N, C-alpha and C positions, 0 to 999 in steps of 0.2 A: 487657603489648607498650610502653607508655608506658615503662616500667622501662627494657627493653632497647635502646628507640631512643634514652634518655637515657644510657645505658652508653656506647653506641656513639658518639654525640657526644663524650662526654669522653674515650674513648681516642682518637678522630681528632683532638680539639684536642691532646692531650698528644702524640700522635707529630708533628702539624704543628710545634709549637713545638719539639719537640726536634730535628729536621730544620731548621728555620731556625736555632735555636741551632748546630748542627753546620756548616751551611753559611756562616755569618757568621765563626766561629772557624777555619775551615778555608779560607777565601779570605785571611785574615788571616796565617794560618801561610803559606801558599804564596807571597804577596809578601814578606814576612819571609825566607823560606829562599831564593827565587831572587835576591833582592837584595844576599845577603851579599858584602862583598869589594866593593861597588860603591859605597858610601857612605864620604864623609870629612870629618872633623870640624876637622881641622888642615890649613891653608892650606898648609904645607910639602909635605903627602902628596899634594895632588889631582894628578891626572896635567894636562897642558895640552891643553885644546882651545879652537878658534878662537873658540868661542860660547858664551857662559853664557846658559842660559834661565833667566831670574828670575820665578817665578810670582808673582802678584799677589795682592796681599788690600787692605782697606781703610785706610786709615791712620788712622782712627780705629774705636774701640769704642763703647758706647752713652756717650751726654752728654757727647760730644767730648775724650774720655779718648782717649790714644794707644794704639794697638794694637800692644802688643809684639812680635807676629808681624811687623808690617810693619816696625817700625824695625830688629829683629835680622834681617832678609832683606836690608835696606838696607845695614847694616853688612858682611853677609858677601859682597855684591857687589862691595862698593867694596874689601875686602880681597883678593879674588881678583882684581881688575882692578889693584889697584895691586902684586900679587905676580906679574905677567905672566902668569897661569895662563890668563886668556883675553883675547883682544884686542876683543870686542865681547861687548854684552849686549843682547839680545832680553827686552823686559819685556813679560809677556804678561797681559793682565788684562780687566775686564771693564768694557765701556763701552757698555753698554746703553741708558742715559738720559743726558739732556743734562747733568745736574747731577752726573752721576756717573763720573769718569774714571780709573779705577788707573791704566793706563799713564802717563799724563799727569803723574801726581802725583807717583810713582815716580820718572819721568826726571827731574823737577824736584828731587827729593831727593838723586839722584845725583850730578847736576851740581852742586848745592851743596857735595856733599861733594867734590869735585875731578874726577870722571870726565868725560871731554870728549864733549859733547853728541853729536859726529860719529860716536862708538864706539857709540850706543844707538840702537835699532830698535823701534818700538813695534807690538805686536801688538794691536789692540782689539778682538779677536773672542775673546779666551779666557777664555771664559764656564766653561768647565769645563777640569780638567787634561787632561783627555783631548784635547781641542780645543786646548790649549795646544800639547801634545806633536805632535798629526798635523800641525799648522799651521806648525810650526818645521820640517818636512820639506817639505810641500805649497808652503807658501808662502815661505819663506826658504832652503829647497834646503840645509838642513843634515841631515848623517847622521852626526853625533857631536855632543855638547855636554854640559857640565856645567850638571845641573841646581841652581837655588839655593832651597833652602827649607828649613823644619824637617826633622828626620830622618822623623817620620812621615809627611810629606807626601811627601818625596823617595822614599821606598820605594814609595810607590804610583806617582808620576811616571816612576820609572826604570824600574819594571815596565811600564808602558805604552809606554814609550819602546822597550824591546825586544821587547815584541810588534809593535811597529809598524816594526820593523828599523833603528832608532835606536841606535848606539853610545854609551849615556850613562852618566855616572857623576851621584853627587849629592854637593854640598856642603852640610853641616849648617850652616843657621844656628843660632843662640843659641836654645836651647829656652824655654818659660814655666815657672811652677811647675805641679806637679799641680792645684792649686786654679784657678789661673788658665784653665789650659787642659782642665778635665775635660769640659766640652760638647764641644769641639773633638775631643778624643781618641775621643768617644763616636760623636760622627758620622762619624769615621775609619773605624770598624770596619764600617759601613754602607756607605760610599764604596767600601770595598774588596771587598764583596759585590757591589755593583752592576758593577765591573771585569767581573767574571763573567758578569751579567745580560745587559750591553751587548756583550759580545762573541758571545753567544747569540744576540739578535735583531739584531745587525749596525747597532748604532747608529753614525751618521755626525757629525762636528762640523757646528755650526749655520750655519756660513758658511765658505768658501774665499776665491778671489777672485785676483787676480793675483800675478806672483810679484814678489816683492823682493830684490834683489841686496844682498848684505853684502860690502861690500869697503873 
């Protein structure tokens, strides 16, 4: 009896692992497929949107080293703004701790790069990509946007925006090397699977709040 119990447990484990792998790669395929034709890497090809949504990240990686994801996103947002492809930038990021403020840090660097500060709006509660997308609609009353991040991130963000009734395209910031971005790209696979889990369980943004008019 112990042998059959062990055999059943082994087969159950194999089946569950196989289903999990299928789910993760299926979610990845669905998001890639659904966002084809909605992502742009050349600023000249990007359609005009009033507002660009710049997704936040930390300015520094470990030990004070500059985070290339951050640097390249700033460069991409500045390029879009200077090309007249967007008129305003909503910077959405994490500000859950007093000593950590992605939106303000990104705004400061955008201004230092020549973007008019009156054209920048801050979303302090963009704790997750989903929150950033929903808050763009609910707080900033925007139903179309150009999302600014790396390609892998834009695919998920544009997919989420479409599910929320937002007409979104993505402008791909320069990506990093495979070695530099290995852990991030691995986490992204699971983040894409979580998109569908969140949809099933009805996950909502951590915070909403009062409307902010962009003009």
